[in-house]
Structure formats: structure tokens, C-alpha cells
C-alpha positions as CSV (number, residue, x, y, z in Angstrom):
1,M,131.3,116.8,116.7
2,I,128.8,119.6,115.2
3,I,128.9,123.3,116.1
4,D,125.8,125.1,115.9
5,I,126.3,129.0,115.6
6,D,123.5,131.6,116.1
7,A,124.7,134.9,115.4
8,G,122.1,137.4,116.7
9,N,122.1,141.4,117.1
10,T,124.1,141.3,120.3
11,R,125.5,138.3,120.9
12,I,126.9,134.8,119.0
13,K,125.5,131.9,120.7
14,W,126.8,128.6,120.1
15,Q,126.7,124.8,120.8
16,A,128.7,121.8,120.3
17,S,127.3,118.2,120.0
18,L,128.2,114.8,119.4
19,G,125.1,112.8,118.1
20,D,122.7,113.2,120.6
21,R,124.9,114.5,123.4
22,L,125.3,118.2,124.2
23,I,129.0,118.7,124.6
24,D,129.1,122.5,125.4
25,V,127.3,125.5,125.2
26,G,128.0,129.4,125.5
27,A,127.8,132.9,123.9
28,E,130.1,135.8,123.3
29,R,130.0,139.3,122.6
30,L,130.3,140.6,119.1
31,S,134.1,141.5,118.6
32,E,136.7,142.0,116.0
33,R,137.9,138.4,116.6
34,P,134.4,136.4,116.5
35,L,134.5,132.8,117.3
36,H,138.2,132.7,118.3
37,S,137.0,132.2,121.9
38,V,134.7,129.4,120.8
39,H,137.6,127.6,119.0
40,A,140.0,127.9,121.9
41,T,137.0,126.6,124.3
42,L,136.3,123.4,121.9
43,S,140.1,123.0,120.8
44,S,140.6,120.0,123.2
45,Q,137.1,118.4,122.7
46,G,137.9,116.4,119.2
47,D,137.4,117.1,115.6
48,I,134.8,119.2,114.0
49,S,132.9,117.5,111.2
50,R,130.1,120.1,110.7
51,I,129.3,123.7,111.5
52,R,125.8,125.1,110.9
53,L,125.6,128.7,110.8
54,L,122.8,131.3,111.4
55,S,123.2,134.7,111.1
56,V,120.8,137.9,111.2
57,R,123.6,140.2,111.1
58,S,124.4,142.3,107.9
59,Q,125.8,140.7,104.9
60,A,129.4,142.1,105.9
61,D,129.2,140.9,109.2
62,T,128.2,137.4,108.3
63,A,130.8,137.3,105.8
64,I,133.1,137.9,108.6
65,L,131.8,135.1,110.4
66,V,132.0,132.6,107.4
67,D,135.6,133.7,106.9
68,A,136.3,133.0,110.5
69,V,134.6,129.5,110.5
70,K,136.7,128.6,107.5
71,S,140.1,129.8,109.0
72,L,139.7,128.5,112.6
73,W,138.4,125.1,111.5
74,S,138.8,124.5,107.9
75,V,135.1,123.7,107.4
76,E,132.7,125.0,105.0
77,P,129.7,126.4,107.3
78,E,126.1,125.0,106.3
79,M,124.0,128.4,106.2
80,I,120.6,128.1,107.7
81,T,118.2,130.5,105.8
82,S,114.3,131.0,105.8
83,S,112.3,129.2,103.0
84,A,108.9,129.2,101.8
85,A,108.1,125.8,103.6
86,A,110.1,123.2,105.5
87,C,109.6,120.2,108.0
88,G,105.8,120.7,107.4
89,V,105.7,124.2,108.3
90,T,104.5,126.9,105.5
91,N,106.2,130.4,105.8
92,S,103.5,133.0,105.7
93,Y,105.7,136.0,104.9
94,T,105.3,137.4,101.2
95,Q,109.0,137.5,100.9
96,V,109.9,134.6,102.6
97,N,113.7,135.7,103.2
98,T,112.5,138.6,105.2
99,L,111.4,136.4,107.9
100,G,114.5,136.2,110.0
101,A,116.2,132.8,110.1
102,D,116.2,132.7,113.7
103,R,112.7,133.2,114.2
104,W,112.1,130.7,111.3
105,S,114.3,128.1,112.9
106,A,112.5,128.4,116.3
107,I,109.2,128.1,114.6
108,I,110.3,124.8,112.9
109,A,111.4,123.4,116.4
110,G,108.3,124.8,118.2
111,A,105.9,123.2,115.5
112,Q,107.8,119.9,115.8
113,R,107.7,120.0,119.7
114,A,103.6,120.6,119.6
115,K,103.1,117.9,116.9
116,Q,105.1,115.5,119.4
117,A,103.3,116.7,122.5
118,T,99.7,117.1,121.1
119,G,99.5,115.8,117.5
120,S,98.9,119.4,116.3
121,M,101.2,121.8,115.3
122,A,99.5,124.7,117.0
123,V,102.2,126.6,118.9
124,C,103.1,130.2,119.8
125,V,106.6,130.6,119.9
126,V,108.2,133.8,122.0
127,D,111.7,134.7,121.6
128,A,112.7,137.3,124.4
129,G,115.9,138.6,123.2
130,S,117.0,142.2,121.7
131,A,113.7,142.0,120.3
132,L,110.5,140.4,121.9
133,T,109.0,138.4,118.9
134,I,105.6,136.3,118.9
135,D,105.1,133.8,116.1
136,L,102.0,131.7,115.6
137,V,101.6,128.5,113.8
138,D,98.0,126.6,113.2
139,D,97.4,123.1,113.7
140,C,98.2,122.3,110.0
141,G,101.6,123.9,110.4
142,V,100.7,127.0,108.6
143,H,102.7,130.1,109.8
144,Q,99.8,132.7,110.8
145,G,102.3,135.8,111.1
146,G,103.8,137.4,114.2
147,Y,104.4,140.5,116.4
148,I,107.6,142.4,117.0
149,V,108.3,144.8,119.7
150,P,111.5,146.0,121.4
151,G,112.8,143.7,124.1
152,L,112.8,144.2,127.9
153,S,116.3,145.7,127.8
154,M,115.7,148.0,124.6
155,Q,112.6,149.4,126.2
156,L,114.5,150.0,129.3
157,R,117.3,151.7,127.4
158,A,114.6,153.9,125.3
159,L,113.1,155.5,128.6
160,N,116.6,156.0,130.0
161,Q,117.5,157.9,126.9
162,G,114.2,159.5,126.7
163,T,113.7,160.8,130.3
164,G,116.3,162.3,132.8
165,N,115.3,160.8,136.3
166,I,115.2,156.9,135.8
167,A,118.8,155.8,135.2
168,L,118.0,151.9,135.5
169,A,120.8,149.8,134.3
170,N,118.9,146.6,134.1
171,I,115.9,144.7,135.1
172,P,116.4,142.6,138.4
173,P,115.7,138.9,138.4
174,D,113.5,139.4,141.2
175,A,111.1,142.0,139.7
176,G,107.4,141.8,140.4
177,L,104.5,142.8,138.5
178,Q,102.6,144.8,141.3
179,P,102.0,148.3,140.7
180,G,105.5,150.4,141.5
181,L,105.0,152.8,144.6
182,N,108.2,154.7,143.2
183,T,109.6,155.4,139.7
184,R,112.1,152.5,139.4
185,D,109.4,149.7,140.4
186,A,106.9,151.4,138.0
187,V,109.1,151.1,135.0
188,I,110.1,147.7,135.7
189,A,106.4,146.5,136.2
190,G,105.3,148.4,133.3
191,I,107.7,146.8,131.0
192,L,107.3,143.4,132.4
193,L,103.4,143.4,132.5
194,G,103.4,144.9,129.1
195,A,105.5,142.1,127.4
196,Q,103.4,139.4,129.2
197,Q,100.0,140.8,128.4
198,L,100.9,141.1,124.6
199,I,101.8,137.6,124.8
200,L,98.7,136.4,126.6
201,A,96.5,138.6,124.2
202,A,98.2,136.8,121.1
203,V,97.7,133.4,122.6
204,I,93.9,134.1,123.4
205,D,93.3,135.8,119.8
206,F,94.7,132.8,118.3
207,E,92.8,130.4,120.2
208,R,89.7,132.3,119.5
209,Q,90.1,132.4,115.7
210,Q,91.6,129.0,115.5
211,G,89.6,126.9,117.9
212,V,92.7,125.4,119.4
213,K,95.0,126.4,122.3
214,P,98.6,126.5,120.9
215,L,101.8,125.2,122.7
216,L,103.5,128.1,124.5
217,L,107.2,128.0,124.0
218,V,109.4,130.9,125.4
219,T,113.1,131.1,124.4
220,G,115.7,134.0,124.6
221,G,117.7,135.4,127.7
222,D,114.6,137.1,129.1
223,G,112.4,134.3,128.7
224,P,112.5,133.1,132.4
225,R,111.3,136.6,133.8
226,L,108.2,136.1,131.2
227,L,107.1,133.1,132.5
228,E,106.0,134.4,135.7
229,G,102.9,135.9,135.7
230,L,101.5,134.5,132.6
231,G,98.4,134.0,134.2
232,K,96.3,130.7,133.5
233,F,98.8,129.8,130.8
234,S,101.8,129.9,133.2
235,N,101.6,126.1,134.1
236,E,101.5,125.1,130.4
237,A,104.1,127.5,129.3
238,Q,107.5,126.1,128.6
239,Y,111.0,127.6,128.8
240,S,113.1,126.2,126.1
241,P,116.6,128.2,126.0
242,H,117.9,126.1,122.9
243,L,114.8,126.2,120.5
244,V,116.9,127.9,117.6
245,F,119.5,125.3,117.8
246,E,116.8,122.5,117.9
247,G,115.2,124.0,114.5
248,M,118.7,124.3,113.0
249,A,119.0,120.6,113.3
250,F,115.9,120.0,111.7
251,L,116.4,122.3,108.9
252,C,119.7,121.1,108.2
253,P,120.0,117.3,109.6
């Protein structure tokens, strides 16, 4: 059995697989005892042969995760990092290691998905997590760069901290895009519409410059909320919750 671990800014996401079969998947909040709940969940599932680890945490936090893997499973984790090129995709960053490994992994998976579906690697990968990231790859597999803005929850927290009368805890699942007739609804619609229009603008500009419409893949916890209202692209956009894990398997088969 293989465990894939994606240590993000607010959560540690993981999945366990045996060959092509997904055994289990889950997430945990960051804590002083990382991965112990994962170990307890999988302790009766069988032997662990490999662990792939991706971390965008600090070096100190990543070292704690590596030690936890070694202690809990007696396995040396295989680290997923960004590189100049992999799997037919070229990293456009001047300093390739500064492109987050989670973004790189999702880009790799997205390009492979696009190639399989259309014969072209042209893809727009949106990760709607703590930050909202948009990455674009042309039909030859060259990363064209990306956009990063605060995620939906981070935008909401910023408004809560910077004003005195909003006091919204979260964006409800049934939130709409129509102009709000009260402050609460106006804030929610503004955040959602802003994120969706940024994605559409990125896709439209890419298509204008490249002459090809990219496959639009959305991942991350807030991904489903963004699929609603993506205009003419809504029927073609796909939600791919495990895109980072897919990329980890490509990067470290």
C-alpha cells in the first residue's frame, strides 16, 4: 500500500492506495502530533510499502512530518519537489524551486489529463484552497505562469478583520451570484463573482494568445462553489479533488 501526503498551509491531506485501487482518503488539521490519526486509521489496512510526501510548510514543519513518517511507519518518505521539467511539462519559473510543489504536482496531472482528453497539453489548473491559484500550460507543455490571490475564506477573514459589521463565519454552500440586497449577501456574492471572473479572464486571455481553449480543471476545497457560474465554460470545467495526488504519482511513479 502507498500513502500520499499533501501538507498544505492549513491541512494535511492524504490518500492510501493499493495499485489502482483507492483504499481511503482524508484530511487532518495541523497539530503537535501530525499523522498519528492517519496511522490509526490505516493500521488495520495492511503493510505500507511507500510514502510520498509533498509539503509547502516551512523547513522546520516539514522536518517534523518527515520524522513522524519514519517513526510511525519506519519508511523513508519520497519527497515531491518542483523541478525544471517533468513528464513533458516545462517549469517557467526563473527559480524553479519557488513554484510550490502542490501547484507543480497539479500542473503535471492537469497536463496529462489534457493530453489524454484532447491530444494537447493546454490546461488551466485552478486550486481553490487557502489561496486561489491559477496556472496555465500551453499545448506544448510549457507552463505560461499563473495568478495567486487570497482564497475565498481568506478574503472573508480579511473583510471581517478590516470592518466592524460583517461578522461572517463562512460562505454558505448555497450562496448565489446575484447582487446582494444586504451586506452579508453582497460580501458573499462579491467574493464568489470576483474569483470566478478572474478564472474566466485568465482562460479567455490564454485562448486569445495561444489560439487554443485550455481544459479547465478545478481542485481544492472551494472548487465546487466556483464551478457554478463559470459562464460558457461551466459545462466543460471539471472538478478534480485529487489532482495533486494524481500529479504525485506521475512525478514519483
